[in-house]
N, C-alpha and C positions, 0 to 999 in steps of 0.2 A: 908606534913612534918612540924612538929612544929618548931618555931624559936628557935635558940640556947638560953640558959639561959642568956648569956651576952647581946645578942641582945635585948632580952625582957626587961632586966633591963635598957638598953639605952633608949628604947622607953618609958618605964614607968616613968623614971626619967627626960625625955626630955633633955637628955644630949646634950650639944652644945660644939663643939671643940673650945677651946680658943687658938688663934694663938700664943701670947707671951708665954703662959705656955707651949705649945707644943714645941716651939723653945728652951726653957730652957731644956726640957726633952730630946730633940734630939741634943742638943749642936749646933744648927744652928741659923742663924739670917739673916735678910735682911738688916743689917746695915754694912757700911764700914766706919771705923774711919780714919779721916785725921787729923794729928797733925802737925800744922805749927808754925813757930816761931812768925810770925806777920801777921794777916789777912789783914792788910793794905798794905803789900808788894805785888806789882804786880805779882810776881812769884807765890804767894799763890793762887791768882785767876786763873792763868793759870793752875796750878797743879790741883786745885779743879775741874775746868771745864773739864780737860782731864780725871780725875778719874770718874766723873759723866757720861761722854760720853761712857767710856769703860764699866761701870757697868749698863748701861741702864737707868740712871736717867735723861736723857735729853728729855723726852717726848715720848719715845717708849711705846709700850703696857706694861701694868702692870706685865704680866707674866715674871718671871725671873729677875725682876728689883730689884736693890739694892738702898738703900738710903744712901747717903754720909752725915756723921756728921762731921763737921769741928770744931776743937778746937784750940784755940790760947794758946801757952805756956806762953806768956807774957815775955819771956826771952829777955834779952838784948844781942845782939851779942858782942862777945869779941872784943876789940880794938887791935887786933894783926896786 
């Protein structure tokens, strides 16, 4: 049975799946964003560590693992 036309084109063009592009097309990502007030605050480190542990970013096998991206707002807490 001859290959499907689409499969033949994939082979002829040597198509390779691009992960980031596929993620955009499927609206999924391996990133988890963590937004903290101050990265120097000890609570921020505890929170980040806990998120990484829960998302598999603490040394587990790569399958199903998420990458935590930490951002600092640079905000100054109010003096209430």
